[in-house]
C-alpha positions in Angstrom: 84.0 114.6 121.6 82.5 115.5 124.9 84.6 112.9 126.6 87.8 114.8 125.6 88.1 117.9 127.8 90.8 119.5 125.7 88.5 119.5 122.6 85.5 120.8 124.6 87.7 123.6 126.1 88.9 124.5 122.6 85.4 124.7 121.1 84.1 126.8 124.0 87.0 129.3 123.7 86.8 129.4 119.9 83.1 130.0 119.9 83.5 132.8 122.5 86.1 134.5 120.5 84.8 134.1 116.9 81.0 133.6 117.5 80.8 130.4 115.4 80.9 126.8 116.4 82.8 124.2 114.4 80.9 121.2 113.0 82.0 117.8 114.2 82.7 115.4 111.2 84.0 112.4 113.0 86.1 110.8 110.2 86.7 113.3 107.4 85.8 112.5 103.8 86.6 114.3 100.6 83.1 115.7 100.3 84.0 118.2 103.0 85.8 120.4 100.6 82.5 121.6 99.3 81.4 123.0 102.7 83.0 126.4 102.5 83.9 128.4 104.4 85.5 125.6 106.4 84.9 125.3 110.1 84.9 121.6 111.1 86.6 119.2 113.5 87.6 115.6 112.8 89.4 112.9 114.7 92.7 111.5 113.6 93.8 109.1 116.4 92.7 109.1 120.0 93.0 111.6 121.7 94.1 113.8 118.8 91.6 115.9 116.8 92.0 118.5 114.1 90.1 121.8 113.6 90.0 123.2 110.1 89.0 126.8 109.9 88.9 129.2 106.9 88.7 132.8 108.3 87.0 135.6 106.5 89.3 137.9 104.5 89.0 140.7 107.0 89.9 138.4 109.9 93.4 137.5 111.1 94.6 134.6 109.0 92.1 135.4 106.2 92.9 134.1 102.8 94.3 130.8 104.0 93.1 127.5 105.5 94.1 127.0 109.1 94.8 123.6 110.7 94.7 123.3 114.4 96.0 120.2 116.1 94.0 119.5 119.3 95.8 117.4 121.8 95.9 117.1 125.6 97.9 120.1 127.1 99.6 120.3 130.5 99.2 123.2 132.9 102.3 124.7 134.5 101.9 122.6 137.6 101.4 119.5 135.5 104.5 120.3 133.5 106.4 120.3 136.8 104.9 116.8 137.5 105.9 115.7 134.0 109.5 116.7 134.6 109.6 114.9 138.0 108.0 111.9 136.5 110.5 111.6 133.6 113.4 112.0 136.0 112.0 109.1 138.0 111.5 107.0 134.9 115.0 107.6 133.7 116.4 106.7 137.1 114.4 103.4 137.0 115.2 102.6 133.4 118.2 100.3 134.2 116.0 98.0 136.2 112.9 98.1 133.9 111.9 95.0 131.9 113.6 94.7 128.5 111.6 95.3 125.3 112.1 94.7 121.5 109.3 96.8 120.0 107.8 100.3 120.5 104.5 98.8 121.6 106.3 96.8 124.4 108.2 100.0 125.4 104.9 101.9 125.5 103.3 99.3 127.7 106.3 99.3 130.1 106.2 103.1 130.3 102.5 103.0 130.9 103.0 100.6 133.8 105.8 102.8 135.3 103.6 105.9 135.0 100.9 104.2 137.0 103.4 102.9 139.5 104.9 106.3 140.2 101.6 108.2 140.3 98.8 107.9 142.8 95.3 109.1 142.2 94.1 111.7 144.7 90.9 109.7 145.1 93.0 106.9 146.6 93.8 109.2 149.5 90.3 110.3 150.5 90.2 111.8 154.0 94.0 112.0 154.1 96.1 115.1 154.0 98.6 114.7 151.1 101.8 116.3 150.0 102.7 116.0 146.4 105.7 113.7 145.9 106.2 113.1 149.7 103.5 110.5 150.4 105.6 108.0 152.3 105.4 110.0 155.5 101.6 109.6 155.5 100.9 106.3 153.9 104.2 104.4 153.7 104.4 104.6 149.9 107.5 105.0 147.8 108.7 108.6 148.1 108.8 109.1 144.4 105.1 108.7 143.9 103.3 111.8 142.6 99.7 112.6 143.4 97.5 113.3 140.4 93.8 113.2 139.3 92.6 110.7 136.8 92.5 113.3 134.0 96.0 114.5 134.9 97.3 110.9 134.7 95.8 110.5 131.3 97.3 113.7 130.1 100.7 112.9 131.5 100.5 109.4 129.9 99.8 110.9 126.5 102.5 113.6 126.7 105.3 111.3 128.1 104.6 108.6 125.5 104.4 111.3 122.8 107.8 112.8 123.7 109.7 109.6 124.6 108.5 107.1 122.0 106.5 108.9 119.3 107.1 112.2 117.4 107.1 114.9 120.1 105.5 118.1 118.9 104.9 116.6 115.4 102.6 113.8 116.7 99.4 115.6 115.7 100.7 116.2 112.2 101.9 112.6 111.7 98.7 111.2 113.1 96.6 112.9 110.5 96.1 110.5 107.5 94.7 113.4 105.5 98.1 115.1 105.3 100.5 114.3 102.5 103.6 116.6 102.9 104.7 118.5 106.0 106.9 121.6 105.5 108.9 123.3 108.2 111.2 126.2 107.6 113.0 127.7 110.6 110.7 129.0 113.3 107.8 129.7 110.9 104.4 127.9 111.4 104.5 124.5 109.8 102.6 124.2 106.5 101.1 121.0 105.1 99.6 119.7 101.9 96.1 118.4 102.8 94.3 115.8 100.7 91.0 117.7 100.9 91.9 121.4 101.6 95.2 121.8 99.7 97.9 123.9 101.5 97.1 124.6 105.1 98.8 126.5 107.9 99.2 124.8 111.2 99.2 126.1 114.8 102.5 124.2 115.4 105.8 125.9 115.3 109.2 125.7 117.0 109.6 128.9 119.0 113.3 128.5 119.8 116.1 127.7 117.3 118.1 125.6 119.8 115.0 123.5 120.6 114.5 123.0 116.8 118.1 122.0 116.4 118.0 119.5 119.3 114.8 118.0 118.0 116.2 117.5 114.5 119.4 116.0 115.9 117.4 113.6 118.1 115.1 112.6 115.2 117.9 112.0 112.8 119.7 109.8 115.3 116.5 107.8 115.8 116.3 107.0 112.1 120.0 106.1 112.0 121.0 109.1 109.8 122.6 111.6 112.3 122.7 115.1 111.0 125.5 117.5 111.8 127.2 120.7 110.6 129.6 118.5 108.6 126.7 116.5 107.1 123.9 119.1 107.0 121.6 117.3 104.5 120.1 113.8 105.2 117.3 111.7 103.8 115.7 108.9 105.8 112.6 107.1 106.8 110.6 107.6 110.1 109.3 104.6 112.0 106.0 104.7 110.2 107.6 104.7 106.8 107.3 108.4 106.1 110.2 109.9 104.2 112.0 112.9 105.8 114.6 115.3 104.4 116.4 117.5 106.9 118.6 120.5 106.0 120.3 121.4 109.2 123.1 124.0 109.0 122.2 127.7 109.1 124.7 128.5 106.4 122.8 126.1 104.1 119.3 126.7 105.2 119.4 130.5 105.6 116.1 130.8 107.5 117.1 128.2 110.0 117.0 124.3 110.1 114.3 123.0 107.9 112.7 119.7 107.1 110.1 118.1 104.8 108.2 114.9 105.5 106.4 112.9 102.8 103.8 111.0 104.8 103.4 107.3 104.5 99.8 106.1 103.9 99.0 103.3 106.3 96.2 102.0 104.0 97.2 101.2 100.4 95.0 102.8 97.8 93.4 100.4 95.3 93.0 100.7 91.6 89.2 101.0 92.0 89.7 103.8 94.5 91.7 105.6 91.9 89.0 105.0 89.4 86.4 106.4 91.8 88.5 109.5 92.4 88.9 109.9 88.6 92.7 109.7 88.9 92.5 107.0 86.3 89.7 105.6 84.2 88.5 102.0 84.1 89.8 101.7 80.5 93.2 103.0 81.4 93.3 100.5 84.3 92.2 97.6 82.0 94.9 98.4 79.5 97.5 98.3 82.4 96.0 95.1 83.7 96.5 93.3 80.3 100.0 94.7 79.9 101.2 93.6 83.4 99.5 90.2 83.1 101.7 89.6 80.0 105.0 90.9 81.4 105.3 94.4 80.0 107.8 96.8 81.6 106.4 100.2 82.7 107.6 103.4 84.3 105.1 105.5 86.3 106.5 109.0 85.7 105.7 112.4 86.9 106.9 115.3 89.0 107.3 115.4 92.8 104.1 114.6 94.8 102.2 113.6 91.7 101.2 110.2 93.2 103.6 108.0 91.4 104.1 105.5 94.2 100.4 105.4 95.0 99.7 104.4 91.4 102.5 101.9 91.3 101.2 100.2 94.4 97.6 100.2 93.1 98.6 98.4 89.8 100.7 95.6 91.4 97.6 93.3 92.0 97.4 93.1 88.2 100.5 90.9 88.2 99.9 87.2 88.3 99.5 86.2 92.0 101.5 83.0 91.6 104.9 84.5 90.6 107.9 85.9 92.4 108.3 89.6 92.8 111.5 91.3 93.7 111.6 94.9 95.0 114.5 97.2 95.5 114.2 100.5 97.3 116.0 103.3 99.1 113.0 103.9 101.4 110.5 101.0 101.8 107.3 102.2 100.2 106.3 99.5 97.8 103.6 97.2 99.1 103.2 93.8 97.6 100.6 91.2 98.7 101.9 88.4 96.5 102.9 85.2 98.3 106.5 85.2 97.0 107.9 88.7 97.6 111.6 89.3 98.0 111.9 92.8 99.5 115.3 94.5 99.7 116.4 98.0 100.7 119.6 99.9 100.4 121.9 100.3 103.3 124.1 103.4 104.0 127.4 103.1 105.8 130.6 105.1 106.3 132.4 101.8 105.5 132.3 101.4 101.7 132.4 97.6 102.0 129.3 97.6 104.2 127.3 99.9 102.0 124.6 98.4 99.8 123.4 100.6 97.0 120.5 100.3 94.5 123.0 99.2 91.8 124.0 96.3 94.1 120.3 95.3 94.6 119.5 95.3 90.9 122.6 93.2 90.1 121.4 90.7 92.7 117.9 90.7 91.2 119.2 89.4 87.9 120.3 86.2 89.8 117.0 85.8 91.7 114.8 84.9 88.8 111.8 87.0 89.6 108.8 87.5 87.3 108.9 91.2 88.0 111.5 93.6 89.4 109.9 96.6 91.2 112.2 99.6 91.7 110.9 102.2 94.1 112.4 105.1 92.2 115.0 105.3 89.5 117.3 108.3 90.1 120.8 107.6 88.7 123.1 105.0 87.3 120.8 102.2 88.5 118.5 103.1 85.6 121.0 101.6 83.2 120.9 98.3 85.2 117.1 98.4 85.1 117.3 98.5 81.3 119.8 95.6 81.4 117.2 93.7 83.4 114.5 94.4 80.8 116.9 93.3 78.0 117.5 90.0 79.7 113.8 89.2 80.0 113.1 90.6 83.5 110.1 93.0 83.3 110.5 96.1 85.4 108.1 98.4 87.1 109.5 101.7 88.6 108.8 105.3 89.3 110.7 108.1 87.6 110.8 111.9 87.6 109.8 113.2 84.1 106.6 114.9 82.9 106.6 113.6 79.3 107.9 110.8 77.2 110.4 113.3 75.5 111.8 114.4 78.8 112.0 110.8 80.0 114.0 109.7 77.0 116.3 112.8 77.4 117.0 111.9 81.1 117.6 108.2 80.5 119.9 108.8 77.6 121.9 111.6 79.3 124.1 111.7 82.3 124.2 110.1 84.8 122.0 107.1 83.5 123.3 106.9 79.9 121.1 104.3 78.5 122.0 103.9 74.8 119.0 105.3 72.8 118.8 102.2 70.6 118.1 100.1 73.8 115.3 102.4 75.0 112.6 100.2 73.4 113.2 97.6 76.1 110.8 99.7 78.0 107.2 98.9 76.8 105.1 101.9 78.0 105.1 104.8 80.4 102.3 106.2 82.6 102.4 110.0 83.2 100.8 111.6 86.2 100.4 115.1 87.4 99.1 117.2 90.4 96.2 119.3 89.1 93.6 121.7 90.6 90.7 119.5 91.5 88.2 119.9 88.6 85.4 119.2 91.1 86.5 122.3 93.1 88.7 122.9 96.1 92.1 121.5 96.9 94.3 119.4 94.6 93.9 116.2 92.7 96.0 113.7 90.8 95.3 112.6 87.3 97.0 110.1 85.0 97.4 112.5 82.1 98.7 110.1 79.5 100.1 106.7 78.5 102.7 106.3 75.8 103.9 103.1 74.2 107.5 102.7 73.2 107.4 101.2 69.7 111.1 101.0 68.8 114.3 102.6 67.8 114.4 104.5 64.4 117.9 104.3 63.1 117.2 106.8 60.3 116.4 109.6 62.8 118.4 108.0 65.7 115.3 108.5 67.8 112.7 106.5 69.6 109.2 105.9 68.1 106.4 106.3 70.6 102.6 106.4 70.3 100.1 108.0 72.7 97.4 105.5 73.9 95.5 107.6 76.4 95.2 111.3 77.1 93.3 113.2 79.8 91.0 116.2 78.9 91.3 118.7 81.7 88.1 120.5 80.6 85.9 117.5 80.7 88.0 115.7 83.4 87.9 112.6 81.2 90.4 110.1 79.8 90.2 109.2 76.1 91.6 106.1 74.5 93.4 107.1 71.4 94.9 103.7 70.7 92.0 101.8 69.3 93.3 99.5 66.6 96.7 101.2 66.9 98.3 99.7 70.0 101.7 98.2 69.3 101.7 96.3 72.6 98.2 94.9 72.5 98.3 93.8 68.9 101.9 92.8 68.3 103.3 91.7 71.6 100.3 90.4 73.6 97.4 89.3 71.4 99.0 86.1 70.1 100.4 85.1 73.5 96.9 85.7 75.0 95.4 83.3 72.4 93.6 85.7 70.1 93.7 84.5 66.5 92.4 87.9 65.4 94.7 90.3 67.2 92.1 93.1 67.2 89.8 91.0 69.5 92.1 92.1 72.3 90.4 95.5 72.4 87.1 93.7 73.3 89.0 92.0 76.1 90.2 95.4 77.3 86.7 96.8 77.3 85.4 93.7 79.1 87.9 94.2 81.8 87.1 97.9 82.0 83.4 97.0 82.5 84.1 94.7 85.4 86.4 97.3 87.1 83.5 99.9 86.7 81.2 97.3 88.3 83.6 96.9 91.2 83.4 100.7 91.7 79.6 100.6 91.5 79.6 98.0 94.3 82.0 100.0 96.4 84.7 97.3 96.2 87.4 99.8 96.6 89.4 98.5 99.6 92.8 97.2 98.6 92.3 93.8 100.2 89.1 93.2 98.3 90.6 94.2 95.0 93.7 92.0 95.6 91.6 89.0 96.7 89.2 89.3 93.7 92.1 89.5 91.2 93.5 86.4 93.0 90.4 84.6 92.1 90.9 85.7 88.5 94.4 84.3 88.4 93.6 81.1 90.3 90.1 80.2 89.1 89.5 82.1 85.8 87.3 84.8 84.4 83.9 83.2 85.1 84.5 82.7 88.8 86.0 86.1 89.0 83.1 87.9 87.4 80.6 86.0 89.6 82.6 86.9 92.7 82.5 90.6 91.8 78.6 90.4 92.0 78.5 88.5 95.3 81.6 89.7 97.2 81.0 91.2 100.6 83.7 93.8 100.7 85.4 95.5 103.7 83.3 98.6 103.1 80.1 96.5 103.5 81.0 94.9 106.8 
């Protein structure tokens, strides 16, 4: 931290004003939520740091958790140099080398910044005039004299503004943030994985600046916003989802946006077990169901962790089969060798438009083992049930908090799945955001799993049975389906080779035990879990269980 002058300056000024010094954490972990009141600094991505501070109630900002993004700042004179430098870079852009990726563009910009700046140490003993060096040393008249620290700050700010995310860069670099909320000129708020809702030091101070920024961002993602089209959804370059509401007559407090951040590292099923989002028994039940081709919906309300859970359970699918995914925004992560990944395409030209319905129709001709749907929202839900009916298992996320509400939504407008066809779905996983039972912040919990048994013509309804439920008081999952599971006993046991169908419960418990053992050995990295399950599918149980005991995981290296 001492090597970063902007952080050292911040800490010095903060300590002078508040009489307390923040603790440096390095990389933040979830245990930090116990250290209240919060006053800590952690690194996100060089050279960006974050200061979390929880002021006393009688202090300004008391009663909330403050998030300060610490990044290199320019002085007024350096801001002048930045403007001069960008003007020069824009003039030289037509003759600059071509590029195809952002990394290549960043390297080219870095080279141009070095070319058009000169370090003051290069001119020792020479009188210098900023920007007019050719008179003294014969250099290009556009070179600007800077110190090494100034060059580094200029490099960061220019790259941030031209390639990355401008003033939002500190927010998007923080992997501990989940959702980013900006309303007009108010301070931006975020949902933090450890500290819950936090208030940032970042805000747009000018409405015109905010409007220009959102126009530029929407154009970069290919979904230009305007007064005629004031609401757009899209994906940022890192995969994060953004919703922009632009027009003042729609967003009364000024243009607003929400970003659902994309996690670079996929969360594994054993990590979810470690976090108590799910239990090993729940995971083992899902494992058996997916191995034998059952269809499942991961359901819950907004930000309940549905996509995280969906990605975590995908390694339970046989590693030697074809998987087909269809999404509006690419969030599904599949490590299987044969993965056909498709996304929708928006277009003003109706003939060029590719919608979810089109992708699912194509899936039926692609002969996949599993069809993964990022999220079912509308009429494509009926096509998903057609796929299940024709023998194509489906995994998808859906917005509903209970099996009753799920059935109501699927059988009503606009999806309109006939209720007698609903038993093509085999089971549903329900997940919620809850107050962390361990204290501080929020947590996700799988709150229940329901099996769909069949259509009851006498009541014109759907028979379902709860398999698992979560006790919020004890923060524990209970298996209510022992010797009562329709799927395990009547659909899977015989296919799995069990002459006594109730022996399948022992198999479920055996798998739960090995998942618990993986957690004990800290085998929680997604790559480790996927590779170990690959051993199970390719070499059998004995080799798999031995490998769990000897595996040197990513966390051990």
